[in-house]
ROSE-4610 file (N, C-alpha, C; in Angstrom, 1 decimal, always signed):
// ROSE-4610
residu = [M/M/M/A/A/A/K/K/K/Q/Q/Q/R/R/R/M/M/M/T/T/T/S/S/S/T/T/T/A/A/A/E/E/E/T/T/T/E/E/E/R/R/R/N/N/N/H/H/H/S/S/S/S/S/S/D/D/D/L/L/L/A/A/A/P/P/P/G/G/G/P/P/P/Y/Y/Y/R/R/R/R/R/R/D/D/D/R/R/R/L/L/L/V/V/V/S/S/S/A/A/A/I/I/I/R/R/R/A/A/A/E/E/E/E/E/E/G/G/G/E/E/E/G/G/G/R/R/R/K/K/K/V/V/V/T/T/T/L/L/L/S/S/S/F/F/F/S/S/S/S/S/S/E/E/E/E/E/E/P/P/P/Y/Y/Y/E/E/E/R/R/R/F/F/F/F/F/F/G/G/G/P/P/P/E/E/E/I/I/I/L/L/L/D/D/D/H/H/H/A/A/A/E/E/E/G/G/G/A/A/A/V/V/V/D/D/D/L/L/L/S/S/S/R/R/R/L/L/L/N/N/N/S/S/S/I/I/I/G/G/G/C/C/C/V/V/V/L/L/L/Y/Y/Y/N/N/N/H/H/H/N/N/N/R/R/R/D/D/D/K/K/K/V/V/V/I/I/I/G/G/G/K/K/K/I/I/I/T/T/T/R/R/R/A/A/A/W/W/W/I/I/I/E/E/E/N/N/N/G/G/G/R/R/R/G/G/G/Q/Q/Q/A/A/A/E/E/E/V/V/V/E/E/E/F/F/F/D/D/D/E/E/E/D/D/D/A/A/A/E/E/E/S/S/S/D/D/D/T/T/T/I/I/I/Y/Y/Y/K/K/K/K/K/K/V/V/V/K/K/K/S/S/S/G/G/G/S/S/S/L/L/L/K/K/K/G/G/G/V/V/V/S/S/S/V/V/V/G/G/G/Y/Y/Y/M/M/M/V/V/V/N/N/N/M/M/M/K/K/K/E/E/E/S/S/S/E/E/E/D/D/D/V/V/V/R/R/R/A/A/A/G/G/G/K/K/K/K/K/K/S/S/S/E/E/E/D/D/D/G/G/G/R/R/R/F/F/F/T/T/T/G/G/G/P/P/P/C/C/C/R/R/R/I/I/I/M/M/M/K/K/K/K/K/K/W/W/W/Q/Q/Q/P/P/P/F/F/F/E/E/E/I/I/I/S/S/S/I/I/I/V/V/V/S/S/S/V/V/V/P/P/P/A/A/A/D/D/D/S/S/S/T/T/T/V/V/V/G/G/G/V/V/V/G/G/G/R/R/R/E/E/E/L/L/L/E/E/E/T/T/T/A/A/A/P/P/P/A/A/A/G/G/G/A/A/A/P/P/P/L/L/L/S/S/S/V/V/V/Y/Y/Y/E/E/E/R/R/R/Q/Q/Q/L/L/L/Q/Q/Q/I/I/I/N/N/N/I/I/I/N/N/N/I/I/I/I/I/I/G/G/G/G/G/G/N/N/N/A/A/A/V/V/V]
num = [1/1/1/2/2/2/3/3/3/4/4/4/5/5/5/6/6/6/7/7/7/8/8/8/9/9/9/10/10/10/11/11/11/12/12/12/13/13/13/14/14/14/15/15/15/16/16/16/17/17/17/18/18/18/19/19/19/20/20/20/21/21/21/22/22/22/23/23/23/24/24/24/25/25/25/26/26/26/27/27/27/28/28/28/29/29/29/30/30/30/31/31/31/32/32/32/33/33/33/34/34/34/35/35/35/36/36/36/37/37/37/38/38/38/39/39/39/40/40/40/41/41/41/42/42/42/43/43/43/44/44/44/45/45/45/46/46/46/47/47/47/48/48/48/49/49/49/50/50/50/51/51/51/52/52/52/53/53/53/54/54/54/55/55/55/56/56/56/57/57/57/58/58/58/59/59/59/60/60/60/61/61/61/62/62/62/63/63/63/64/64/64/65/65/65/66/66/66/67/67/67/68/68/68/69/69/69/70/70/70/71/71/71/72/72/72/73/73/73/74/74/74/75/75/75/76/76/76/77/77/77/78/78/78/79/79/79/80/80/80/81/81/81/82/82/82/83/83/83/84/84/84/85/85/85/86/86/86/87/87/87/88/88/88/89/89/89/90/90/90/91/91/91/92/92/92/93/93/93/94/94/94/95/95/95/96/96/96/97/97/97/98/98/98/99/99/99/100/100/100/101/101/101/102/102/102/103/103/103/104/104/104/105/105/105/106/106/106/107/107/107/108/108/108/109/109/109/110/110/110/111/111/111/112/112/112/113/113/113/114/114/114/115/115/115/116/116/116/117/117/117/118/118/118/119/119/119/120/120/120/121/121/121/122/122/122/123/123/123/124/124/124/125/125/125/126/126/126/127/127/127/128/128/128/129/129/129/130/130/130/131/131/131/132/132/132/133/133/133/134/134/134/135/135/135/136/136/136/137/137/137/138/138/138/139/139/139/140/140/140/141/141/141/142/142/142/143/143/143/144/144/144/145/145/145/146/146/146/147/147/147/148/148/148/149/149/149/150/150/150/151/151/151/152/152/152/153/153/153/154/154/154/155/155/155/156/156/156/157/157/157/158/158/158/159/159/159/160/160/160/161/161/161/162/162/162/163/163/163/164/164/164/165/165/165/166/166/166/167/167/167/168/168/168/169/169/169/170/170/170/171/171/171/172/172/172/173/173/173/174/174/174/175/175/175/176/176/176/177/177/177/178/178/178/179/179/179/180/180/180/181/181/181/182/182/182/183/183/183/184/184/184/185/185/185/186/186/186/187/187/187/188/188/188/189/189/189/190/190/190/191/191/191/192/192/192/193/193/193/194/194/194/195/195/195/196/196/196/197/197/197/198/198/198/199/199/199/200/200/200/201/201/201/202/202/202/203/203/203/204/204/204/205/205/205/206/206/206/207/207/207/208/208/208/209/209/209/210/210/210/211/211/211/212/212/212/213/213/213/214/214/214/215/215/215/216/216/216]
x = [+52.5/+52.4/+52.1/+51.4/+51.2/+52.6/+52.9/+53.6/+53.4/+54.7/+54.7/+55.1/+54.3/+54.3/+55.2/+56.4/+56.9/+56.7/+57.2/+56.6/+57.8/+56.9/+57.5/+58.1/+59.1/+59.8/+58.7/+57.7/+57.2/+55.7/+55.8/+54.9/+55.2/+56.4/+57.2/+56.9/+57.6/+57.3/+55.9/+54.8/+53.8/+53.3/+53.7/+53.3/+54.1/+55.1/+55.7/+55.9/+55.1/+55.4/+54.1/+54.8/+54.1/+52.9/+52.4/+51.1/+50.9/+51.9/+52.3/+52.2/+51.2/+51.0/+49.7/+49.2/+49.8/+51.2/+52.0/+53.0/+54.1/+55.0/+54.7/+54.8/+54.0/+53.8/+54.6/+54.6/+55.2/+54.6/+54.9/+54.5/+55.3/+55.3/+56.3/+56.3/+57.0/+56.6/+58.3/+57.8/+58.5/+58.9/+59.7/+60.3/+60.7/+60.5/+60.9/+61.9/+62.2/+63.4/+64.1/+64.6/+65.8/+67.0/+67.2/+67.4/+69.3/+70.5/+71.6/+72.2/+72.9/+73.0/+74.0/+74.3/+75.6/+76.6/+78.0/+78.8/+78.9/+77.5/+77.4/+78.2/+79.3/+79.5/+78.3/+78.0/+77.4/+75.9/+75.4/+74.3/+73.3/+72.2/+70.8/+69.6/+68.3/+67.0/+65.9/+65.3/+64.4/+62.8/+61.9/+60.9/+59.8/+59.6/+59.5/+58.0/+56.9/+55.4/+54.5/+53.6/+52.4/+50.9/+50.1/+48.8/+47.9/+49.0/+47.8/+47.2/+45.8/+44.4/+45.7/+45.9/+46.4/+45.7/+44.8/+44.1/+44.5/+43.9/+44.1/+42.7/+42.6/+41.5/+40.6/+40.5/+39.9/+39.4/+39.9/+39.5/+40.8/+40.7/+41.8/+42.3/+43.4/+44.2/+45.2/+45.2/+46.0/+46.5/+48.1/+49.1/+49.1/+48.5/+48.3/+49.6/+49.4/+51.3/+51.3/+49.8/+49.5/+50.6/+51.0/+52.1/+51.6/+52.5/+52.9/+52.4/+51.8/+51.3/+52.2/+53.4/+54.6/+55.8/+55.8/+56.7/+58.1/+58.9/+60.4/+61.8/+61.2/+62.2/+63.6/+62.7/+63.9/+64.9/+64.1/+64.8/+65.8/+65.6/+66.4/+67.7/+67.4/+68.2/+69.1/+68.6/+69.7/+68.5/+68.1/+67.5/+68.6/+68.1/+69.2/+68.7/+69.4/+68.8/+69.5/+67.9/+68.3/+67.9/+68.3/+68.1/+67.3/+66.1/+65.1/+64.5/+64.7/+64.0/+64.8/+66.0/+66.8/+67.4/+67.3/+68.1/+69.4/+69.8/+71.6/+72.1/+71.3/+71.7/+71.7/+72.6/+72.4/+73.3/+72.4/+73.3/+73.9/+73.4/+73.8/+73.1/+72.8/+72.5/+70.9/+70.3/+69.7/+69.8/+70.6/+71.0/+69.7/+69.0/+67.8/+66.7/+65.4/+64.1/+63.2/+62.5/+61.1/+60.1/+58.8/+57.7/+57.8/+57.4/+57.2/+56.2/+55.3/+53.9/+53.4/+53.2/+52.6/+53.1/+54.6/+55.3/+56.2/+56.7/+58.1/+59.0/+59.9/+61.2/+62.8/+63.6/+64.7/+65.5/+67.2/+68.6/+69.2/+69.8/+70.3/+71.6/+72.7/+74.2/+74.5/+74.9/+75.1/+76.7/+76.7/+77.8/+78.8/+80.2/+81.1/+81.7/+81.1/+81.3/+81.3/+81.8/+81.1/+80.1/+79.0/+77.9/+77.2/+77.1/+76.1/+77.0/+78.1/+78.6/+77.8/+77.7/+77.3/+75.4/+75.1/+73.3/+73.2/+74.6/+74.2/+74.9/+75.4/+75.6/+74.7/+74.0/+71.9/+71.5/+71.5/+70.5/+70.8/+72.2/+72.5/+72.7/+72.4/+72.6/+70.7/+69.9/+68.4/+68.1/+68.7/+68.2/+67.8/+67.6/+67.3/+66.2/+65.0/+63.9/+62.9/+63.1/+62.0/+62.2/+61.4/+61.8/+60.4/+60.9/+59.5/+60.0/+58.9/+58.9/+58.4/+59.1/+58.7/+58.2/+56.8/+56.4/+55.4/+55.2/+54.3/+53.4/+51.7/+50.7/+50.2/+49.7/+49.0/+47.2/+46.9/+45.5/+44.6/+45.5/+44.0/+44.2/+45.1/+44.9/+44.2/+43.1/+43.2/+41.6/+40.9/+39.9/+39.5/+37.8/+37.2/+36.3/+36.7/+35.3/+34.5/+33.4/+32.5/+32.5/+31.8/+31.5/+30.7/+31.6/+30.9/+31.1/+31.3/+31.9/+33.2/+33.1/+34.4/+35.0/+36.0/+37.0/+37.0/+37.4/+37.3/+37.7/+39.4/+39.7/+39.3/+38.9/+37.8/+38.7/+39.8/+40.9/+40.5/+40.3/+39.9/+38.3/+38.1/+36.7/+36.6/+35.5/+35.8/+35.2/+35.3/+35.8/+36.9/+37.6/+38.7/+39.2/+40.1/+40.9/+41.8/+41.9/+43.1/+44.3/+45.4/+46.3/+46.6/+46.2/+47.2/+48.0/+48.7/+49.8/+50.9/+51.5/+52.5/+54.1/+55.0/+56.1/+56.8/+57.5/+58.4/+60.1/+60.3/+61.7/+62.8/+62.2/+63.4/+63.0/+63.7/+63.8/+64.6/+63.6/+64.5/+64.5/+65.9/+65.9/+65.3/+64.5/+63.6/+63.9/+64.2/+64.6/+63.1/+61.9/+60.7/+59.7/+59.2/+57.7/+56.9/+56.1/+54.3/+53.8/+54.0/+53.1/+54.5/+54.2/+55.3/+54.0/+53.6/+53.3/+54.1/+54.2/+54.7/+53.3/+53.7/+52.9/+53.0/+52.3/+52.5/+51.9/+52.7/+51.8/+51.4/+51.0/+50.5/+51.0/+50.7/+51.3/+52.3/+53.7/+54.3/+54.7/+53.5/+53.7/+54.6/+55.4/+57.0/+56.3/+57.0/+56.4/+57.6/+57.0/+58.1/+59.0/+60.0/+61.2/+60.7/+61.4/+60.6/+59.4/+58.6/+57.1/+57.5/+56.3/+56.3/+56.0/+56.9/+56.4/+55.4/+54.0/+52.9/+52.3/+52.8/+52.9/+53.6/+54.7/+55.1/+55.0/+54.1/+53.5/+51.7/+51.7/+50.1/+50.6/+51.6/+52.0/+52.5/+53.2/+53.2/+52.5/+51.4/+50.4/+49.5/+49.5/+48.3/+49.5/+50.6/+51.4/+50.8/+51.1/+50.7/+49.5/+48.6/+47.1/+47.1/+47.9/+48.0/+48.2/+49.5/+50.0/+49.5/+48.5/+48.0/+46.7/+45.9/+44.5/+44.2/+45.3/+45.1/+45.7/+47.0/+48.0/+47.1/+47.1/+46.5/+47.5]
y = [+46.8/+45.4/+45.0/+43.7/+43.2/+42.7/+42.8/+42.2/+40.6/+40.2/+39.0/+38.3/+37.9/+37.4/+36.3/+36.3/+35.6/+34.2/+33.0/+32.3/+31.8/+31.9/+30.8/+30.0/+29.7/+28.2/+27.4/+27.7/+26.7/+26.7/+27.3/+27.0/+26.3/+26.4/+25.2/+23.9/+23.9/+22.6/+21.9/+22.7/+22.2/+21.9/+23.1/+22.6/+21.6/+21.0/+19.9/+18.4/+18.5/+17.8/+16.3/+15.1/+13.7/+13.6/+12.4/+12.3/+12.4/+11.6/+11.7/+13.0/+13.6/+15.0/+14.4/+15.4/+16.3/+16.0/+16.8/+16.5/+17.3/+16.9/+16.0/+15.6/+14.1/+14.1/+13.4/+13.0/+11.9/+11.8/+10.6/+9.7/+9.3/+9.7/+9.4/+8.1/+6.8/+6.2/+6.1/+5.8/+5.4/+4.0/+3.6/+2.1/+1.3/+0.3/-0.1/-1.3/-1.8/-2.8/-2.3/-1.5/-0.9/-2.0/-2.4/-3.9/-3.6/-3.3/-3.4/-4.6/-5.1/-6.0/-6.3/-7.7/-8.3/-8.5/-8.1/-8.1/-7.1/-6.6/-5.9/-4.3/-3.9/-2.3/-1.4/-0.8/+0.5/+0.7/-0.7/-0.9/-1.5/-1.2/-1.3/-1.0/-2.0/-2.7/-2.2/-1.1/-0.7/-0.4/-0.2/-0.1/+1.1/+1.1/+2.8/+3.7/+2.1/+2.3/+1.2/+1.2/+0.4/+1.2/-0.6/+0.1/+0.6/+0.8/+1.5/+3.0/+3.1/+4.3/+5.6/+7.0/+7.9/+8.7/+10.0/+10.8/+12.0/+12.4/+13.4/+14.6/+15.6/+16.9/+15.7/+14.8/+14.3/+13.3/+12.7/+11.4/+10.7/+9.2/+8.1/+7.8/+8.2/+7.8/+6.4/+5.1/+4.1/+4.4/+3.9/+3.5/+1.6/+1.9/+0.4/-0.5/-1.4/-2.1/-3.3/-3.6/-5.0/-4.6/-5.7/-5.6/-4.7/-4.0/-2.9/-1.6/-1.1/-0.4/+0.7/+0.1/+1.1/+0.8/+2.1/+2.4/+2.8/+2.1/+1.8/+2.3/+2.5/+3.0/+3.9/+5.2/+6.1/+5.6/+4.8/+4.5/+3.5/+2.8/+1.9/+2.0/+3.5/+4.4/+5.1/+5.9/+7.1/+7.4/+6.7/+6.7/+6.9/+7.9/+8.3/+8.5/+8.6/+8.9/+10.4/+10.8/+12.1/+12.4/+13.6/+13.6/+15.1/+14.2/+15.5/+16.2/+15.1/+15.4/+17.0/+16.7/+18.1/+17.7/+18.1/+18.0/+18.4/+19.0/+19.2/+18.9/+17.3/+16.7/+15.3/+14.7/+13.4/+12.2/+11.6/+10.6/+9.3/+9.1/+7.5/+7.6/+6.6/+5.6/+4.8/+4.1/+3.1/+2.3/+1.1/-0.4/-1.3/-0.5/-1.9/-1.6/-1.4/-1.9/-2.1/-2.6/-3.9/-3.7/-4.6/-4.7/-6.2/-6.2/-7.2/-7.6/-8.4/-8.4/-6.6/-6.1/-5.3/-4.2/-3.9/-2.8/-2.7/-1.5/-1.1/-1.3/-2.1/-2.5/-1.7/-0.8/-0.8/-1.1/-1.5/-1.9/-0.6/+0.0/+1.0/+1.8/+2.2/+2.2/+3.6/+3.9/+5.3/+5.2/+6.9/+7.5/+7.4/+7.8/+7.8/+9.4/+10.0/+11.2/+11.5/+12.5/+12.6/+13.2/+13.9/+13.7/+12.7/+11.9/+11.0/+9.7/+9.7/+8.8/+9.2/+10.4/+10.6/+10.2/+10.3/+9.6/+8.3/+7.2/+6.4/+5.6/+6.6/+5.7/+6.4/+7.0/+7.1/+6.4/+6.0/+4.8/+3.6/+3.2/+1.9/+1.9/+3.0/+3.0/+3.4/+3.7/+3.8/+5.0/+5.9/+7.2/+7.9/+7.3/+7.9/+6.6/+6.9/+5.4/+6.1/+7.3/+7.8/+7.4/+7.4/+7.0/+7.8/+8.6/+9.1/+8.8/+8.7/+8.5/+9.7/+10.7/+11.2/+10.5/+11.0/+10.5/+11.0/+10.7/+10.9/+10.4/+11.4/+9.8/+10.2/+9.1/+9.5/+9.7/+10.8/+10.8/+10.2/+10.1/+9.4/+8.0/+7.2/+6.2/+5.7/+6.5/+6.3/+6.2/+4.9/+4.1/+5.1/+6.1/+6.1/+4.9/+4.7/+3.8/+4.3/+4.0/+4.8/+4.4/+4.6/+4.4/+3.4/+2.1/+0.5/-0.3/-0.2/-0.5/-1.0/-1.9/-2.8/-2.1/-2.1/-1.8/-2.5/-2.6/-3.2/-4.7/-4.5/-6.2/-6.9/-6.1/-6.6/-6.7/-5.8/-5.9/-4.3/-3.6/-2.6/-2.4/-1.6/-1.0/+0.1/+1.0/+2.4/+3.1/+4.2/+5.5/+5.5/+5.3/+5.7/+6.2/+6.6/+6.6/+5.8/+4.8/+4.2/+4.5/+4.7/+5.1/+4.2/+3.5/+2.5/+2.8/+3.7/+4.3/+5.2/+4.7/+6.0/+5.7/+6.7/+6.5/+7.0/+6.6/+7.1/+7.8/+8.4/+9.2/+9.3/+9.4/+9.5/+9.2/+8.5/+8.1/+9.0/+9.5/+10.2/+9.6/+9.6/+9.4/+10.9/+11.0/+12.1/+11.9/+13.2/+13.6/+13.2/+13.9/+14.6/+13.7/+12.8/+12.5/+12.8/+13.5/+13.8/+12.7/+11.6/+11.0/+10.0/+10.1/+9.1/+7.8/+6.8/+6.0/+4.7/+3.6/+2.2/+2.4/+2.1/+2.1/+3.6/+4.0/+4.7/+5.9/+7.4/+8.6/+9.2/+10.4/+11.4/+12.4/+13.5/+13.8/+15.0/+15.2/+16.6/+17.6/+18.5/+19.5/+20.4/+20.6/+21.8/+23.3/+23.7/+25.4/+25.6/+27.0/+27.0/+27.7/+28.1/+28.6/+30.1/+30.8/+32.0/+32.5/+31.4/+31.7/+32.3/+33.2/+34.1/+32.8/+33.0/+32.5/+31.8/+32.5/+31.5/+30.6/+30.4/+29.4/+28.0/+28.0/+27.3/+26.9/+28.5/+27.4/+27.2/+27.5/+26.1/+25.5/+24.9/+23.5/+22.8/+23.5/+22.6/+22.7/+23.2/+23.0/+22.0/+21.7/+20.7/+19.3/+19.3/+18.4/+17.8/+18.5/+18.5/+17.4/+18.3/+17.9/+16.4/+16.5/+15.4/+13.6/+14.3/+13.1/+13.2/+14.2/+14.3/+13.6/+13.8/+13.4/+12.0/+11.8/+11.0/+10.3/+9.8/+8.6/+7.5/+6.2/+5.0/+3.9]
z = [-279.0/-279.4/-277.6/-277.7/-276.8/-276.0/-274.4/-273.6/-273.5/-274.3/-273.7/-272.3/-271.7/-270.1/-270.3/-268.9/-268.7/-267.7/-268.2/-267.6/-266.2/-265.0/-264.1/-264.3/-263.4/-263.3/-263.1/-261.9/-261.3/-262.4/-263.2/-264.2/-265.2/-265.5/-266.5/-266.0/-264.7/-264.3/-264.5/-264.5/-264.3/-265.6/-266.4/-268.0/-268.8/-267.8/-268.2/-267.6/-266.5/-265.5/-266.3/-265.6/-265.8/-265.4/-265.6/-265.3/-263.2/-262.9/-261.2/-260.7/-259.9/-259.5/-258.6/-258.2/-257.0/-256.6/-255.9/-254.8/-255.0/-254.2/-253.9/-252.5/-251.9/-250.3/-249.9/-248.4/-247.9/-246.7/-246.1/-245.0/-244.4/-242.9/-241.9/-241.4/-241.0/-240.3/-238.8/-238.1/-237.0/-237.2/-237.8/-237.7/-236.6/-236.3/-234.8/-235.2/-236.7/-237.0/-238.2/-238.0/-238.9/-238.6/-239.5/-239.5/-239.8/-239.5/-240.0/-240.3/-241.4/-242.2/-241.9/-241.1/-240.6/-242.0/-241.4/-242.8/-243.5/-243.7/-245.3/-244.7/-244.0/-244.0/-243.2/-243.8/-243.7/-244.4/-244.1/-244.9/-244.4/-244.1/-243.6/-243.9/-243.6/-244.2/-243.2/-244.1/-243.7/-244.4/-243.7/-244.4/-244.6/-246.1/-245.8/-246.1/-246.5/-246.9/-246.7/-246.7/-246.5/-247.2/-246.6/-247.4/-246.2/-245.0/-244.1/-244.2/-244.2/-244.7/-244.2/-245.0/-244.5/-244.7/-244.0/-243.4/-244.4/-245.6/-246.0/-246.2/-247.1/-247.1/-247.7/-248.3/-249.0/-248.5/-247.4/-246.4/-246.9/-246.3/-246.1/-247.4/-247.4/-249.0/-248.5/-249.7/-249.4/-250.6/-250.6/-251.4/-251.5/-253.2/-253.3/-254.0/-253.3/-253.4/-253.8/-254.8/-256.0/-256.6/-257.8/-258.7/-260.0/-259.7/-260.9/-260.2/-259.2/-258.8/-258.4/-258.0/-257.3/-258.2/-259.2/-259.8/-259.0/-259.1/-258.0/-258.7/-260.4/-261.1/-260.6/-260.2/-259.7/-258.3/-257.5/-256.7/-256.7/-257.6/-257.8/-259.0/-259.6/-260.8/-259.6/-259.4/-258.7/-257.4/-256.7/-255.2/-254.3/-253.9/-252.2/-251.3/-250.1/-248.6/-248.0/-247.7/-247.4/-245.6/-245.3/-243.6/-243.7/-242.9/-243.2/-244.5/-245.5/-246.5/-247.0/-246.6/-246.8/-248.4/-249.4/-250.3/-250.6/-250.0/-249.5/-248.5/-248.3/-246.8/-247.3/-248.3/-249.0/-247.9/-247.2/-246.3/-246.9/-247.7/-248.1/-249.5/-250.4/-251.3/-251.3/-252.2/-252.0/-252.9/-252.6/-252.9/-253.4/-253.4/-253.5/-253.0/-254.0/-253.4/-254.1/-253.0/-253.5/-252.4/-253.1/-252.5/-251.7/-250.5/-250.1/-248.9/-249.2/-248.2/-247.9/-248.7/-249.0/-248.1/-248.7/-247.7/-248.8/-248.6/-249.4/-248.7/-249.0/-248.3/-249.2/-248.6/-249.2/-248.3/-249.1/-248.5/-248.6/-247.6/-248.3/-247.3/-247.8/-247.6/-247.6/-246.4/-245.6/-245.8/-246.6/-246.7/-245.7/-246.0/-245.0/-244.3/-245.1/-244.8/-243.1/-242.3/-241.2/-240.8/-241.7/-241.2/-241.6/-242.7/-242.6/-241.8/-241.2/-240.3/-239.0/-238.9/-237.5/-237.5/-238.6/-238.5/-238.7/-239.2/-239.3/-238.3/-237.6/-235.8/-234.7/-235.4/-234.5/-234.8/-235.9/-236.6/-236.0/-236.0/-235.9/-233.8/-233.3/-231.4/-231.6/-232.3/-232.0/-231.4/-231.7/-231.4/-231.9/-233.9/-234.6/-235.0/-235.2/-235.5/-237.2/-237.1/-238.3/-239.1/-240.2/-241.5/-242.4/-243.7/-244.2/-245.9/-246.6/-247.7/-248.5/-249.9/-250.7/-251.8/-252.3/-253.2/-253.9/-255.1/-256.4/-256.3/-257.1/-257.4/-258.7/-259.5/-260.7/-260.2/-260.4/-260.0/-261.2/-262.0/-263.0/-262.8/-261.9/-261.9/-260.4/-259.9/-258.4/-258.1/-257.6/-257.4/-255.6/-255.9/-254.9/-254.8/-253.2/-252.7/-251.9/-251.8/-251.0/-249.5/-248.7/-247.1/-247.2/-246.9/-246.8/-248.2/-248.8/-250.1/-250.2/-251.5/-251.6/-252.7/-252.2/-253.7/-254.8/-256.1/-257.0/-257.0/-256.4/-256.4/-255.2/-254.6/-253.0/-251.4/-252.2/-250.9/-249.7/-250.3/-249.3/-249.0/-248.2/-247.6/-247.5/-247.7/-248.1/-246.9/-246.3/-247.5/-247.8/-249.1/-249.5/-250.3/-250.9/-252.2/-252.6/-253.4/-253.4/-254.9/-254.4/-255.6/-256.2/-257.0/-258.0/-259.1/-258.7/-259.6/-258.8/-258.3/-257.5/-257.3/-257.6/-257.5/-256.1/-255.5/-254.2/-255.6/-254.5/-255.5/-254.5/-252.5/-251.9/-250.7/-249.8/-248.7/-247.7/-246.2/-245.7/-244.1/-243.7/-242.1/-241.6/-240.5/-240.0/-238.5/-237.7/-236.7/-235.5/-236.4/-235.5/-236.7/-237.1/-237.5/-237.3/-238.3/-237.6/-236.6/-236.8/-236.1/-235.5/-234.1/-233.3/-233.2/-233.9/-234.1/-235.0/-234.7/-235.6/-236.7/-238.2/-238.9/-239.6/-241.0/-241.7/-241.0/-240.7/-240.4/-241.1/-240.2/-240.9/-241.5/-243.2/-243.6/-242.9/-242.9/-242.3/-243.6/-243.6/-244.5/-244.5/-245.9/-245.6/-245.7/-245.3/-245.2/-246.8/-247.0/-248.3/-247.9/-248.7/-248.3/-248.0/-246.8/-246.6/-246.0/-245.8/-245.3/-243.7/-243.6/-242.4/-240.9/-239.9/-238.9/-238.2/-238.6/-238.4/-239.2/-240.3/-241.0/-240.4/-240.0/-239.0/-237.9/-237.2/-236.2/-235.8/-237.1/-237.6/-238.2/-238.7/-239.1/-237.4/-236.7/-235.6/-234.3/-234.6/-233.6/-234.5/-235.7/-237.3/-236.5/-236.3/-235.8/-234.5/-233.9/-232.0/-231.8/-232.7/-232.4/-233.1/-234.3/-234.8/-234.1/-233.3/-232.7/-230.7/-230.2/-229.3/-229.3/-231.1/-230.9/-231.8/-232.8/-233.7/-234.0/-232.6/-232.5/-232.4/-232.9/-232.6/-232.0]
């Protein structure tokens, strides 16, 4: 009798995943205008995404912000604010997310526990300015634009790949963005739990090279 192969958790998730794949991806921003809401307690408004090109292995990636391109349902229903993408460090909730002038905007409210309060005070004082978004893309709804050519809607010039359907699922306050420039930065890859030290060293060098050589 043939042995039945056990299906791993990762395989199960892949088999039952939606069209939103691969991922998750991250984009970092150094936001110069995280704005505290006057008279609104512990709320701040921030920008978490834009249509700036973002270098990936296949070339520049653009997140489309046209009407219907961004699925904000998850942010607006169960969205939370994390610290450094750590799912065990929930520091607040997303009270409202929307698209405005080609950017993803969100109003967030920090929790009142001691750890969240510390992050909130650092954001208000300007000590923490980095914002990062975790998101999934639908590869079936993307458009590849060749060098020198225009996208179907005429808004972008190639070479680039436009992600016409994507979904943000969390917003993080981050202490060390992968790119220290204003605007969408480079991806900060996350090493798997238990990865050897060499993996972290390689990713650190990648981030150093990005900040030192590609910052604009």
